[in-house]
Backbone bond lengths (Angstrom), bond angles and torsions (degrees), N, CA, C in turn:
res aa  C-N    CA-C-N  psi(-1)  N-CA   C-N-CA  omega(-1)  CA-C   N-CA-C  phi
1 M - - - 1.451 - - 1.526 111.35 -
2 K 1.308 116.60 -6.10 1.460 121.08 178.44 1.530 111.70 60.52
3 T 1.328 116.42 45.25 1.460 121.59 176.92 1.524 108.70 -144.36
4 S 1.298 117.34 165.71 1.466 121.51 -176.15 1.527 111.05 -87.19
5 Y 1.331 114.74 161.82 1.462 120.31 176.48 1.532 110.62 -63.15
6 T 1.322 116.63 -32.00 1.458 121.19 179.20 1.528 110.61 -61.39
7 V 1.322 116.24 -45.32 1.464 120.60 -179.77 1.522 110.01 -66.26
8 I 1.329 117.34 -42.15 1.467 120.80 178.75 1.528 109.64 -61.21
9 G 1.331 116.67 -40.86 1.462 120.46 177.02 1.513 112.08 -60.60
10 K 1.331 116.72 -38.80 1.464 120.34 177.72 1.532 110.99 -64.65
11 Y 1.336 116.75 -37.52 1.471 119.83 175.52 1.521 109.50 -61.79
12 E 1.337 115.80 -47.16 1.465 120.90 -177.12 1.527 112.35 -63.41
13 R 1.338 116.76 -35.94 1.470 120.79 -179.92 1.521 112.19 -87.06
14 D 1.306 116.44 3.06 1.463 122.60 179.50 1.530 112.03 61.42
15 E 1.352 115.45 32.35 1.457 120.72 177.30 1.526 111.47 -86.32
16 T 1.295 116.19 -22.86 1.457 121.70 177.37 1.522 108.51 -148.25
17 K 1.300 115.77 158.28 1.467 121.23 179.97 1.522 109.46 -107.03
18 P 1.331 116.88 138.70 1.469 119.16 176.65 1.525 110.84 -72.77
19 S 1.320 115.05 154.33 1.467 119.56 175.07 1.524 108.72 -68.87
20 I 1.305 116.15 168.25 1.466 120.96 177.54 1.528 109.99 -58.44
21 E 1.319 116.86 -43.18 1.468 120.54 -179.63 1.524 110.96 -62.67
22 V 1.316 117.55 -42.21 1.466 120.65 178.08 1.530 109.67 -65.20
23 A 1.330 117.59 -41.39 1.463 120.81 178.08 1.526 110.45 -60.97
24 R 1.320 116.90 -40.54 1.473 119.93 176.91 1.525 110.62 -62.59
25 N 1.321 116.59 -43.33 1.461 120.47 179.79 1.527 111.46 -64.03
26 I 1.323 116.86 -41.53 1.466 120.57 177.97 1.530 109.53 -62.31
27 A 1.327 116.65 -46.16 1.463 120.22 179.48 1.525 110.97 -60.25
28 K 1.316 116.38 -41.71 1.463 120.19 179.68 1.529 110.77 -63.97
29 L 1.333 116.56 -44.13 1.466 120.47 178.90 1.518 111.95 -62.54
30 L 1.322 116.90 -34.68 1.462 121.94 -178.75 1.530 112.45 -90.83
31 D 1.330 117.17 1.76 1.461 123.24 -179.02 1.523 111.52 54.73
32 T 1.323 115.19 50.74 1.453 121.22 177.60 1.523 108.57 -141.61
33 T 1.302 117.12 -162.68 1.460 121.55 179.91 1.521 110.04 -117.45
34 V 1.316 115.97 159.59 1.461 120.54 176.02 1.527 109.28 -62.11
35 G 1.312 117.56 -38.29 1.466 121.46 177.49 1.516 111.97 -57.35
36 H 1.323 116.37 -40.77 1.467 119.59 178.38 1.528 110.29 -66.82
37 L 1.333 116.84 -42.19 1.467 120.05 178.40 1.523 111.35 -60.59
38 L 1.325 116.67 -34.08 1.456 121.24 -179.42 1.522 113.10 -83.48
39 G 1.326 116.75 -1.43 1.458 120.73 179.24 1.509 113.50 78.97
40 E 1.327 117.13 16.78 1.464 120.29 -178.88 1.515 112.29 -79.85
41 T 1.329 117.56 -17.52 1.452 120.92 -179.49 1.513 109.61 -154.60
42 D 1.323 116.18 150.16 1.457 121.43 173.87 1.511 111.53 -92.51
43 N 1.319 116.62 -11.32 1.453 121.39 -177.84 1.529 109.54 -81.40
44 L 1.335 116.41 113.72 1.463 121.11 -177.15 1.517 112.93 -68.95
45 N 1.318 118.28 -25.25 1.460 121.01 -173.02 1.525 113.94 -101.96
46 V 1.304 116.74 2.57 1.450 119.29 -176.36 1.527 110.78 -61.44
47 L 1.304 114.73 130.29 1.461 123.13 174.98 1.523 114.42 59.00
48 K 1.325 117.71 28.86 1.460 119.41 175.45 1.521 110.93 -91.48
49 D 1.312 117.50 -13.86 1.462 122.17 -179.43 1.528 108.65 -81.15
50 P 1.340 117.62 113.55 1.469 119.99 -177.60 1.527 113.55 -58.16
51 D 1.324 117.43 -35.66 1.467 120.13 179.49 1.535 110.91 -65.09
52 M 1.335 116.81 -38.73 1.466 119.88 177.86 1.524 110.35 -67.62
53 L 1.322 117.18 -38.80 1.463 119.91 178.32 1.517 111.23 -62.58
54 I 1.323 116.82 -40.37 1.468 120.71 178.23 1.524 109.38 -61.52
55 R 1.327 116.36 -45.73 1.471 120.06 -179.51 1.528 111.39 -62.89
56 L 1.321 116.36 -43.47 1.462 119.08 -179.67 1.526 111.57 -65.29
57 N 1.317 117.25 -38.49 1.465 119.92 176.93 1.528 111.05 -65.33
58 E 1.328 117.07 -39.23 1.463 120.14 177.23 1.522 110.64 -65.76
59 L 1.320 116.40 -41.44 1.458 121.02 178.08 1.527 110.49 -61.31
60 N 1.310 116.32 -40.62 1.453 121.03 -178.40 1.529 112.88 -63.92
61 L 1.329 117.86 -23.11 1.462 121.78 -179.77 1.529 113.18 -81.95
62 L 1.321 116.68 -10.72 1.462 120.72 -178.08 1.523 111.38 -79.56
63 S 1.326 114.67 165.48 1.466 119.75 176.46 1.528 109.47 -68.17
64 E 1.324 116.12 158.00 1.468 120.82 -179.83 1.531 112.40 -57.82
65 P 1.334 119.17 -43.54 1.470 118.45 178.26 1.538 112.14 -61.66
66 D 1.336 117.07 -41.93 1.463 119.88 178.91 1.532 110.99 -65.15
67 K 1.330 116.48 -41.62 1.472 119.90 176.76 1.522 110.34 -58.53
68 G 1.339 115.85 -44.76 1.456 120.29 -179.03 1.511 112.66 -59.10
69 V 1.322 116.41 -44.15 1.469 121.17 179.91 1.526 110.25 -64.11
70 I 1.325 116.51 -45.25 1.466 120.23 -178.20 1.525 110.56 -66.38
71 L 1.331 117.89 -43.67 1.466 120.06 179.36 1.523 111.19 -65.41
72 Y 1.312 117.59 -35.69 1.466 121.16 176.27 1.526 110.00 -61.45
73 A 1.331 116.37 -44.70 1.469 120.68 179.05 1.525 110.63 -65.07
74 I 1.323 117.42 -42.79 1.469 120.82 179.22 1.523 110.33 -62.86
75 D 1.323 117.02 -43.95 1.464 120.70 178.31 1.526 110.96 -57.30
76 G 1.310 116.99 -42.52 1.469 121.02 178.46 1.518 111.51 -64.66
77 L 1.314 117.67 -42.53 1.465 120.90 179.19 1.527 111.42 -65.53
78 I 1.325 116.78 -39.72 1.468 120.21 177.60 1.522 110.39 -64.83
79 R 1.323 116.50 -43.78 1.460 120.89 178.51 1.527 110.66 -59.21
80 D 1.341 116.16 -44.61 1.463 120.35 179.86 1.529 111.48 -64.47
81 A 1.326 117.00 -40.68 1.465 120.50 179.39 1.527 110.75 -64.61
82 K 1.333 117.07 -40.17 1.465 120.50 178.10 1.524 110.92 -65.48
83 T 1.325 116.47 -38.39 1.463 120.72 178.37 1.520 110.75 -64.29
84 R 1.344 116.30 -45.17 1.474 119.70 178.06 1.524 110.55 -60.87
85 K 1.313 116.53 -41.77 1.457 120.35 179.68 1.530 111.27 -63.94
86 A 1.326 116.24 -41.17 1.461 120.80 -179.53 1.525 112.33 -63.18
87 Y 1.349 115.69 -32.02 1.451 120.18 -178.71 1.531 112.82 -99.02
88 G 1.341 115.59 10.54 1.454 120.58 174.98 1.519 115.14 70.28
89 R 1.307 117.35 29.09 1.463 120.10 -179.87 1.484 111.30 -97.96
């Protein structure tokens, strides 16, 4: 991480906060996400897929009505996939 043990100790004791870049490096070393380090999610793999991140960023650029339609369709597809899985299809 290119930092001293003293600085790491300060992070651990919550005496100082790491920069965004340091947080990214820590997450990368631990094979997790910055969101997980911050306690925003328990899911270790959330948003680690670069292709999914690209799609979510593209979705975020759309108008609210378009986002709503797309999320509605995605919700339906996820529901259907879960149903198929539950019934062994």
